[in-house]
DRENDO-1510 file (C-alpha; in Angstrom, 1 decimal, always signed):
<recs>
REC; n; res; u; v; w
REC; 1; MET; -15.1; +20.0; -0.2 .
REC; 2; ALA; -11.8; +18.5; +2.0 .
REC; 3; LYS; -9.6; +20.9; +3.9 .
REC; 4; LYS; -5.9; +20.9; +4.9 .
REC; 5; PRO; -6.1; +18.6; +7.8 .
REC; 6; THR; -4.0; +18.9; +10.4 .
REC; 7; PRO; -0.4; +18.0; +11.6 .
REC; 8; ALA; -0.4; +14.2; +12.5 .
REC; 9; SER; +2.1; +13.7; +15.9 .
REC; 10; GLY; +2.4; +9.9; +17.1 .
REC; 11; ASN; +2.3; +8.0; +14.2 .
REC; 12; LEU; -0.8; +8.8; +13.8 .
REC; 13; PRO; -3.1; +10.0; +10.7 .
REC; 14; GLY; -3.7; +14.1; +10.9 .
REC; 15; GLU; -7.3; +15.0; +12.2 .
REC; 16; MET; -8.8; +15.3; +8.9 .
REC; 17; GLN; -11.5; +18.4; +8.8 .
REC; 18; VAL; -14.4; +17.4; +5.9 .
REC; 19; GLU; -18.1; +18.4; +5.9 .
REC; 20; PRO; -20.3; +16.2; +7.5 .
REC; 21; ALA; -21.7; +13.3; +5.3 .
REC; 22; PRO; -25.3; +14.5; +4.3 .
REC; 23; ARG; -26.6; +10.4; +4.9 .
REC; 24; LYS; -25.0; +8.5; +7.7 .
REC; 25; PHE; -23.6; +5.4; +7.6 .
REC; 26; SER; -22.9; +2.2; +10.2 .
REC; 27; ILE; -19.7; +0.6; +8.7 .
REC; 28; ALA; -17.8; -2.8; +9.5 .
REC; 29; ILE; -14.5; -2.5; +8.5 .
REC; 30; ALA; -12.4; -6.0; +8.0 .
REC; 31; TYR; -8.6; -5.7; +8.3 .
REC; 32; SER; -5.4; -8.2; +8.7 .
REC; 33; ARG; -3.9; -6.5; +10.8 .
REC; 34; THR; -4.1; -3.7; +13.6 .
REC; 35; PRO; -4.7; -0.3; +11.7 .
REC; 36; LEU; -1.8; +1.1; +13.7 .
REC; 37; PRO; +1.1; +1.1; +14.5 .
REC; 38; MET; +1.0; +2.8; +10.9 .
REC; 39; THR; +4.3; +1.4; +9.8 .
REC; 40; ARG; +3.1; -0.1; +5.9 .
REC; 41; ALA; +1.4; +1.5; +3.7 .
REC; 42; ASP; -1.4; -1.0; +4.1 .
REC; 43; GLN; -2.0; +0.4; +8.4 .
REC; 44; MET; -1.6; +4.2; +6.4 .
REC; 45; THR; -4.3; +3.6; +4.4 .
REC; 46; VAL; -6.8; +1.9; +7.1 .
REC; 47; ALA; -5.9; +4.4; +9.8 .
REC; 48; HIS; -6.5; +7.3; +7.1 .
REC; 49; LEU; -9.8; +6.4; +5.8 .
REC; 50; ILE; -11.1; +5.5; +10.5 .
REC; 51; SER; -10.4; +9.2; +10.4 .
REC; 52; PHE; -12.0; +10.1; +7.2 .
REC; 53; LEU; -15.0; +8.5; +7.7 .
REC; 54; SER; -15.3; +9.3; +11.2 .
REC; 55; ALA; -14.9; +12.5; +10.5 .
REC; 56; ARG; -18.1; +12.4; +7.9 .
REC; 57; GLY; -19.9; +11.1; +11.3 .
REC; 58; HIS; -19.7; +7.6; +10.1 .
REC; 59; GLU; -20.3; +4.8; +12.8 .
REC; 60; ILE; -17.4; +2.2; +12.3 .
REC; 61; ASP; -17.3; -0.8; +14.1 .
REC; 62; LEU; -13.8; -2.3; +13.4 .
REC; 63; TYR; -12.7; -5.4; +13.6 .
REC; 64; GLY; -8.7; -6.6; +13.5 .
REC; 65; LEU; -6.1; -8.9; +13.8 .
REC; 66; ASP; -3.3; -8.8; +16.4 .
REC; 67; ILE; -0.2; -10.0; +14.8 .
REC; 68; GLY; +1.7; -9.4; +18.3 .
REC; 69; GLU; +2.5; -5.9; +17.1 .
REC; 70; PRO; +1.4; -3.5; +20.4 .
REC; 71; MET; -0.2; +0.3; +20.0 .
REC; 72; THR; +0.6; +2.9; +22.8 .
REC; 73; GLU; -1.8; +3.8; +24.7 .
REC; 74; THR; -2.3; +7.2; +22.8 .
REC; 75; GLN; -2.9; +4.5; +19.5 .
REC; 76; GLN; -5.8; +2.4; +21.9 .
REC; 77; ALA; -7.2; +5.6; +22.3 .
REC; 78; TRP; -7.1; +7.1; +19.3 .
REC; 79; LEU; -8.8; +3.9; +17.8 .
REC; 80; ALA; -11.2; +3.8; +20.2 .
REC; 81; GLU; -12.9; +7.1; +20.0 .
REC; 82; ARG; -12.9; +7.2; +16.8 .
REC; 83; CYS; -14.6; +3.6; +15.8 .
REC; 84; ARG; -18.2; +2.6; +17.7 .
REC; 85; SER; -16.5; -0.7; +18.2 .
REC; 86; VAL; -12.9; -2.6; +18.7 .
REC; 87; HIS; -12.6; -5.8; +18.0 .
REC; 88; LEU; -9.4; -7.3; +17.9 .
REC; 89; LYS; -8.5; -10.9; +17.5 .
REC; 90; PRO; -5.2; -12.6; +18.4 .
REC; 91; HIS; -3.8; -14.2; +15.3 .
REC; 92; GLY; -0.5; -15.8; +15.7 .
REC; 93; LEU; +2.1; -17.8; +13.5 .
REC; 94; LEU; +0.8; -21.0; +13.8 .
REC; 95; ARG; -3.0; -20.1; +13.6 .
REC; 96; SER; -1.7; -17.8; +10.7 .
REC; 97; ALA; +0.7; -21.7; +9.6 .
REC; 98; LEU; -2.4; -23.0; +10.3 .
REC; 99; GLY; -4.7; -21.2; +8.1 .
REC; 100; ALA; -2.5; -21.3; +5.0 .
REC; 101; PHE; -2.9; -24.8; +4.5 .
REC; 102; LEU; -6.1; -25.2; +5.0 .
REC; 103; GLY; -6.5; -22.6; +2.7 .
REC; 104; LEU; -4.5; -23.7; +0.3 .
REC; 105; LEU; -6.9; -26.8; +0.3 .
REC; 106; LYS; -9.3; -24.6; -0.8 .
REC; 107; GLY; -7.4; -22.9; -3.6 .
REC; 108; PHE; -6.7; -19.5; -1.9 .
REC; 109; PRO; -3.8; -18.1; -2.4 .
REC; 110; LEU; -1.9; -17.9; +0.2 .
REC; 111; GLN; -2.3; -14.6; +1.8 .
REC; 112; VAL; -5.9; -15.2; +2.6 .
REC; 113; GLY; -5.5; -18.2; +4.5 .
REC; 114; TRP; -2.4; -16.6; +6.5 .
REC; 115; PHE; -5.3; -14.6; +7.7 .
REC; 116; LEU; -7.8; -16.6; +8.1 .
REC; 117; ASN; -9.3; -16.7; +11.5 .
REC; 118; ARG; -12.2; -18.1; +12.7 .
REC; 119; ALA; -13.2; -15.5; +15.3 .
REC; 120; GLN; -12.7; -12.1; +13.4 .
REC; 121; ARG; -15.1; -14.2; +10.4 .
REC; 122; SER; -17.3; -15.2; +13.7 .
REC; 123; ALA; -17.6; -11.6; +15.0 .
REC; 124; ILE; -18.6; -10.3; +11.9 .
REC; 125; ALA; -21.0; -12.7; +11.4 .
REC; 126; LYS; -23.2; -11.9; +14.6 .
REC; 127; GLY; -22.1; -8.1; +14.6 .
REC; 128; ILE; -23.3; -7.0; +10.2 .
REC; 129; LYS; -26.6; -7.0; +11.6 .
REC; 130; ASP; -26.1; -3.7; +12.8 .
REC; 131; VAL; -24.3; -2.0; +10.1 .
REC; 132; ASP; -25.3; -0.8; +7.0 .
REC; 133; ILE; -22.1; -1.8; +4.9 .
REC; 134; GLY; -19.7; -4.2; +5.0 .
REC; 135; TYR; -16.1; -3.4; +4.4 .
REC; 136; SER; -13.1; -5.5; +4.1 .
REC; 137; TYR; -9.8; -4.3; +3.0 .
REC; 138; TYR; -7.7; -5.7; +0.5 .
REC; 139; ILE; -8.2; -9.4; -0.9 .
REC; 140; ARG; -6.6; -11.1; +3.0 .
REC; 141; SER; -10.0; -9.9; +4.4 .
REC; 142; ALA; -12.1; -11.3; +1.6 .
REC; 143; GLU; -13.9; -14.8; +3.3 .
REC; 144; THR; -14.8; -13.0; +6.2 .
REC; 145; MET; -17.6; -11.3; +4.3 .
REC; 146; ARG; -17.3; -12.7; +1.1 .
REC; 147; ARG; -21.0; -14.8; +1.9 .
REC; 148; ILE; -23.3; -11.8; +3.3 .
REC; 149; TYR; -23.9; -10.3; -0.4 .
REC; 150; PRO; -26.9; -10.1; -1.5 .
REC; 151; ALA; -28.6; -10.2; +1.9 .
REC; 152; LYS; -26.5; -7.0; +3.1 .
REC; 153; PRO; -23.8; -4.7; +0.5 .
REC; 154; THR; -20.8; -4.7; +1.0 .
REC; 155; PHE; -17.3; -3.6; -0.4 .
REC; 156; VAL; -14.3; -6.2; -1.5 .
REC; 157; ALA; -10.9; -2.8; -1.2 .
REC; 158; MET; -8.4; -4.7; -3.7 .
REC; 159; GLN; -6.8; -2.1; -4.5 .
REC; 160; LEU; -4.8; -3.2; -7.1 .
REC; 161; SER; -4.1; -6.6; -8.5 .
REC; 162; GLN; -2.4; -9.3; -6.6 .
REC; 163; SER; -2.3; -11.5; -9.8 .
REC; 164; LEU; -0.5; -8.1; -12.2 .
REC; 165; ASN; +1.5; -7.6; -8.7 .
REC; 166; THR; +2.4; -11.5; -8.1 .
REC; 167; ARG; +3.2; -11.8; -12.0 .
REC; 168; ARG; +5.7; -9.0; -12.1 .
REC; 169; MET; +7.3; -10.0; -9.1 .
REC; 170; VAL; +7.7; -13.5; -10.8 .
REC; 171; THR; +9.2; -11.5; -13.9 .
REC; 172; HIS; +11.6; -9.2; -11.8 .
REC; 173; TYR; +12.7; -11.5; -8.6 .
REC; 174; ARG; +16.7; -13.2; -9.0 .
REC; 175; ASN; +16.2; -15.2; -5.8 .
REC; 176; LEU; +15.1; -18.9; -6.6 .
REC; 177; LYS; +12.7; -19.2; -3.2 .
REC; 178; GLU; +11.2; -16.6; -3.6 .
REC; 179; LYS; +10.5; -16.8; -7.1 .
REC; 180; LEU; +9.2; -20.2; -6.9 .
REC; 181; LEU; +7.1; -18.5; -3.7 .
REC; 182; TYR; +5.5; -16.2; -6.3 .
REC; 183; THR; +5.1; -18.7; -8.7 .
REC; 184; VAL; +2.8; -20.6; -6.9 .
REC; 185; GLU; +1.5; -17.4; -5.4 .
REC; 186; SER; +0.4; -16.1; -9.0 .
REC; 187; ARG; -1.6; -19.0; -10.2 .
REC; 188; LEU; -3.5; -19.2; -6.6 .
REC; 189; VAL; -4.4; -15.4; -7.3 .
REC; 190; ARG; -5.4; -15.8; -10.3 .
REC; 191; ASN; -7.5; -18.3; -9.9 .
REC; 192; TYR; -9.4; -15.9; -6.8 .
REC; 193; GLU; -9.3; -12.5; -8.6 .
REC; 194; ALA; -11.8; -13.5; -10.9 .
REC; 195; ARG; -13.8; -15.1; -9.0 .
REC; 196; VAL; -14.2; -13.5; -5.8 .
REC; 197; TRP; -15.6; -10.1; -6.7 .
REC; 198; ARG; -18.6; -11.3; -8.0 .
REC; 199; ASN; -19.7; -12.2; -3.9 .
REC; 200; PHE; -19.1; -8.4; -3.3 .
REC; 201; SER; -21.4; -5.1; -4.3 .
REC; 202; ARG; -19.0; -3.3; -5.1 .
REC; 203; THR; -15.1; -3.7; -5.7 .
REC; 204; VAL; -12.4; -0.7; -5.0 .
REC; 205; LEU; -9.5; -0.5; -6.8 .
REC; 206; ILE; -6.6; +1.9; -7.8 .
REC; 207; GLY; -6.4; +2.4; -11.8 .
REC; 208; GLU; -7.2; +1.0; -15.4 .
REC; 209; GLN; -4.7; -1.7; -15.5 .
REC; 210; ASP; -5.3; -3.6; -11.9 .
REC; 211; VAL; -8.9; -3.8; -13.7 .
REC; 212; ALA; -7.1; -4.4; -17.3 .
REC; 213; GLU; -6.0; -7.3; -15.1 .
REC; 214; ILE; -8.6; -9.2; -13.7 .
REC; 215; ARG; -11.0; -8.5; -16.5 .
REC; 216; ALA; -8.3; -10.3; -18.9 .
REC; 217; ILE; -7.7; -13.1; -16.3 .
REC; 218; CYS; -12.1; -13.7; -16.4 .
REC; 219; ARG; -11.0; -13.8; -20.4 .
REC; 220; GLU; -9.2; -16.3; -19.6 .
REC; 221; LYS; -11.3; -18.7; -17.7 .
REC; 222; ASN; -14.6; -18.0; -19.6 .
REC; 223; LEU; -16.3; -16.0; -16.7 .
REC; 224; PRO; -17.8; -12.9; -16.1 .
REC; 225; GLU; -15.5; -10.0; -16.5 .
REC; 226; ILE; -15.8; -7.5; -13.5 .
REC; 227; ASP; -18.1; -4.8; -13.3 .
REC; 228; ASN; -18.6; -3.5; -10.3 .
REC; 229; VAL; -15.6; -1.6; -9.9 .
REC; 230; PHE; -14.8; +2.2; -8.4 .
REC; 231; PHE; -11.8; +4.5; -7.7 .
REC; 232; GLY; -10.0; +4.7; -4.2 .
REC; 233; PRO; -7.0; +6.1; -5.2 .
REC; 234; HIS; -4.6; +7.3; -2.4 .
REC; 235; GLY; -3.9; +10.6; -0.8 .
REC; 236; THR; -1.6; +12.2; +1.5 .
REC; 237; ASP; -1.4; +14.5; +4.5 .
REC; 238; ILE; -0.6; +17.2; +3.1 .
REC; 239; SER; +0.4; +19.7; +6.0 .
REC; 240; ARG; +3.7; +17.5; +5.8 .
REC; 241; PHE; +4.1; +16.2; +2.0 .
REC; 242; ALA; +4.0; +20.2; +1.1 .
REC; 243; PRO; +6.0; +22.5; -0.5 .
REC; 244; ARG; +8.9; +23.8; +1.1 .
REC; 245; GLU; +9.8; +27.3; -0.1 .
REC; 246; ASP; +12.5; +27.9; +2.7 .
REC; 247; VAL; +14.8; +24.7; +2.0 .
REC; 248; THR; +17.4; +24.6; -1.1 .
REC; 249; PRO; +17.7; +21.4; -2.3 .
REC; 250; ASP; +20.8; +20.2; -2.3 .
REC; 251; PRO; +22.4; +20.4; -5.3 .
REC; 252; CYS; +23.4; +16.4; -7.3 .
REC; 253; SER; +21.2; +14.9; -4.3 .
REC; 254; MET; +18.5; +12.2; -4.4 .
REC; 255; VAL; +16.2; +10.5; -2.1 .
REC; 256; PHE; +13.9; +7.5; -2.3 .
REC; 257; ASN; +11.4; +6.7; +0.6 .
REC; 258; GLY; +9.8; +3.8; +1.5 .
REC; 259; VAL; +9.7; +0.7; +4.0 .
REC; 260; LEU; +12.4; -0.5; +3.2 .
REC; 261; ARG; +11.2; -4.7; +4.8 .
REC; 262; THR; +8.9; -4.1; +1.6 .
REC; 263; TYR; +9.9; -6.8; -1.6 .
REC; 264; THR; +9.1; -4.3; -4.3 .
REC; 265; ASN; +10.9; -1.9; -2.6 .
REC; 266; VAL; +13.9; -3.5; -2.2 .
REC; 267; HIS; +14.7; -4.7; -5.4 .
REC; 268; ALA; +13.4; -1.1; -6.7 .
REC; 269; ILE; +16.3; +0.3; -4.1 .
REC; 270; THR; +18.8; -2.6; -4.8 .
REC; 271; TRP; +18.7; -3.0; -9.0 .
REC; 272; PHE; +19.0; +1.0; -8.8 .
REC; 273; ALA; +22.1; +0.9; -6.9 .
REC; 274; ALA; +23.6; -1.9; -8.8 .
REC; 275; HIS; +23.4; -0.8; -12.4 .
REC; 276; VAL; +22.0; +3.3; -12.2 .
REC; 277; TRP; +24.2; +4.8; -9.8 .
REC; 278; PRO; +27.6; +3.8; -11.4 .
REC; 279; LEU; +26.2; +5.5; -14.2 .
REC; 280; ILE; +25.2; +8.9; -12.3 .
REC; 281; LYS; +28.6; +8.5; -10.1 .
REC; 282; ARG; +30.2; +8.5; -14.1 .
REC; 283; ALA; +28.3; +11.4; -15.1 .
REC; 284; GLU; +28.7; +13.5; -11.4 .
REC; 285; PRO; +30.8; +12.6; -8.7 .
REC; 286; LYS; +29.5; +14.4; -5.8 .
REC; 287; ALA; +25.7; +13.0; -6.7 .
REC; 288; SER; +24.6; +12.0; -3.4 .
REC; 289; LEU; +20.8; +9.4; -2.6 .
REC; 290; MET; +19.4; +9.4; +0.5 .
REC; 291; ILE; +17.5; +5.7; +1.0 .
REC; 292; VAL; +14.6; +7.0; +4.0 .
REC; 293; GLY; +12.2; +4.3; +5.4 .
REC; 294; ARG; +11.9; +1.8; +8.0 .
REC; 295; ASP; +13.0; -1.8; +8.9 .
REC; 296; PRO; +15.8; -2.0; +6.1 .
REC; 297; ARG; +16.1; -5.4; +5.0 .
REC; 298; PRO; +20.6; -6.3; +5.6 .
REC; 299; GLU; +20.9; -5.6; +1.5 .
REC; 300; VAL; +20.2; -2.2; +1.8 .
REC; 301; VAL; +21.7; -1.3; +4.6 .
REC; 302; ALA; +24.6; -2.8; +2.7 .
REC; 303; LEU; +23.6; -0.2; -0.1 .
REC; 304; GLY; +25.3; +2.8; +2.7 .
REC; 305; GLN; +28.6; +1.1; +1.7 .
REC; 306; MET; +28.6; +2.3; -1.8 .
REC; 307; ASP; +30.4; +6.2; -2.2 .
REC; 308; GLY; +27.6; +8.9; -1.8 .
REC; 309; ILE; +24.1; +6.7; -0.6 .
REC; 310; THR; +23.4; +7.1; +2.7 .
REC; 311; VAL; +20.5; +4.8; +4.6 .
REC; 312; THR; +18.7; +6.7; +7.7 .
REC; 313; GLY; +16.3; +3.8; +8.5 .
REC; 314; GLU; +13.1; +5.1; +9.9 .
REC; 315; VAL; +13.3; +8.5; +10.7 .
REC; 316; GLU; +10.4; +11.2; +12.5 .
REC; 317; ASN; +9.3; +12.5; +9.4 .
REC; 318; PRO; +10.4; +11.4; +5.3 .
REC; 319; ALA; +9.6; +15.4; +4.3 .
REC; 320; ASP; +12.4; +16.5; +5.9 .
REC; 321; TYR; +14.3; +14.1; +3.4 .
REC; 322; ILE; +12.1; +14.8; +0.5 .
REC; 323; SER; +12.7; +18.9; +0.7 .
REC; 324; LYS; +16.4; +18.7; +1.0 .
REC; 325; ALA; +16.6; +16.4; -2.5 .
REC; 326; ALA; +16.7; +17.9; -5.7 .
REC; 327; LEU; +15.8; +14.9; -7.2 .
REC; 328; CYS; +13.1; +12.2; -6.0 .
REC; 329; ILE; +13.7; +8.7; -7.4 .
REC; 330; ASP; +10.7; +5.5; -7.9 .
REC; 331; PRO; +12.4; +3.3; -9.8 .
REC; 332; VAL; +9.7; +0.0; -8.7 .
REC; 333; GLN; +10.0; -2.1; -11.2 .
REC; 334; ALA; +7.6; -5.1; -9.3 .
REC; 335; GLY; +4.4; -3.7; -8.0 .
REC; 336; ALA; +0.7; -2.9; -9.0 .
REC; 337; GLY; -2.0; -0.3; -7.9 .
REC; 338; MET; -0.3; +2.9; -6.7 .
REC; 339; GLN; +3.0; +4.1; -4.9 .
REC; 340; ASN; +2.4; +6.4; -1.8 .
REC; 341; LYS; +6.0; +8.0; -2.4 .
REC; 342; MET; +4.9; +9.2; -5.9 .
REC; 343; VAL; +1.9; +10.9; -4.0 .
REC; 344; GLU; +4.2; +12.2; -1.4 .
REC; 345; PHE; +6.4; +13.4; -3.7 .
REC; 346; MET; +3.9; +15.8; -6.2 .
REC; 347; ALA; +2.7; +16.8; -2.8 .
REC; 348; MET; +5.9; +18.5; -2.5 .
REC; 349; GLY; +6.3; +19.8; -5.5 .
REC; 350; LYS; +9.2; +17.6; -6.1 .
REC; 351; PRO; +11.4; +16.3; -10.1 .
REC; 352; ILE; +10.6; +12.8; -10.2 .
REC; 353; VAL; +11.7; +10.6; -12.4 .
REC; 354; ALA; +10.1; +7.2; -11.8 .
REC; 355; THR; +9.3; +4.3; -14.0 .
REC; 356; THR; +6.2; +3.6; -15.9 .
REC; 357; VAL; +5.1; +0.7; -13.4 .
REC; 358; ALA; +5.8; +3.6; -10.7 .
REC; 359; ASN; +3.6; +5.8; -12.5 .
REC; 360; GLU; +0.8; +3.2; -13.7 .
REC; 361; GLY; -1.5; +4.0; -10.9 .
REC; 362; ILE; -1.3; +7.4; -10.3 .
REC; 363; GLY; -0.9; +8.7; -13.9 .
REC; 364; ALA; +1.3; +11.7; -13.7 .
REC; 365; GLU; +2.3; +13.6; -16.6 .
REC; 366; PRO; +4.8; +12.3; -18.8 .
REC; 367; GLY; +7.4; +15.1; -19.4 .
REC; 368; ALA; +5.1; +18.1; -17.2 .
REC; 369; HIS; +4.7; +16.0; -13.9 .
REC; 370; VAL; +7.5; +13.2; -13.8 .
REC; 371; ILE; +10.1; +11.5; -16.6 .
REC; 372; LEU; +9.9; +8.7; -16.9 .
REC; 373; ALA; +12.5; +5.8; -17.5 .
REC; 374; ASP; +12.1; +1.8; -17.5 .
REC; 375; ASP; +16.2; +1.0; -18.4 .
REC; 376; ALA; +19.6; +1.8; -16.3 .
REC; 377; GLU; +20.9; +4.1; -19.4 .
REC; 378; ASP; +17.0; +6.4; -19.7 .
REC; 379; MET; +17.1; +6.3; -15.4 .
REC; 380; ALA; +21.1; +7.9; -15.7 .
REC; 381; LYS; +20.6; +10.3; -17.8 .
REC; 382; GLY; +17.3; +11.5; -16.1 .
REC; 383; ASN; +18.9; +12.0; -13.2 .
REC; 384; SER; +21.6; +13.7; -14.9 .
</recs>
């Protein structure tokens, strides 16, 4: 049974104090980036997965791509200490663009082709002989291990249904360029997700909605329905994201937390600012909103000019800002899977107003754990 982890430091996962596994495995992990630094949600997931597996006593061989995001010496040492071997293959923009083009010729989604890397696949093909299990994180890495099963047990961690994700993006995005891009990607990924799971012994997904989407596509294409799923929900560092009884929330204050270059987060908070915030301010002129997260896009930065809204950019500890808020919001409409911010808000015992989509992966009980609102008026009432 997991115990409370010790605090993280230096953009590293907290040390997980867990019981040793009754049986130790050697595991090859294929990933489309480096797990550190943890500047994206998927990097956080992979870094914590490595921390967990290592703490349980498993041996890990990491096969990642170096996309030009440098790690500090401390981060490199952390990774080397927890992995039996680390193989990072260079993957620049030219290689990515070529991979996307070649992938399109094979019918691959753009996000799969973008991360195709021959050196990574060759290294895995050689190293897989010395491990018990292969684990590809996201469909972006599926091609690295797609042909290994059934000779070796392999997992594809889809996490979320990209078919569901991109379909919602097409519905909600208004930028013509983005809408066209995700329309193409949605068609490609639907065809890919309906088939790729059959080349792995197990498929990891977040929740029932993701499974239902893929099963529906399988039926649509007259293919066998996906039947090798198990669920792998996210967790959070409860040494950071925990209730703070010593902090008194600011009255009429709200917070939104997330990586602010991510399209789903950008769409969510700009929609909220345009359609919900004026209704809230009309009802409560003293209302304030903190938008917390790294790499805010220009349209998010611009929200800081609105009355009562502050855009912080990257902060050392988002939990400090969440603790001071009277209410947390998650107005995500385009997306799928599990929202890390929802897990963090709940871990801190905060009142939450969120969309049905935001709550989909975690399944919090409406009225008891979260207030659900999907249109501007209902969300404004939920925040009052």
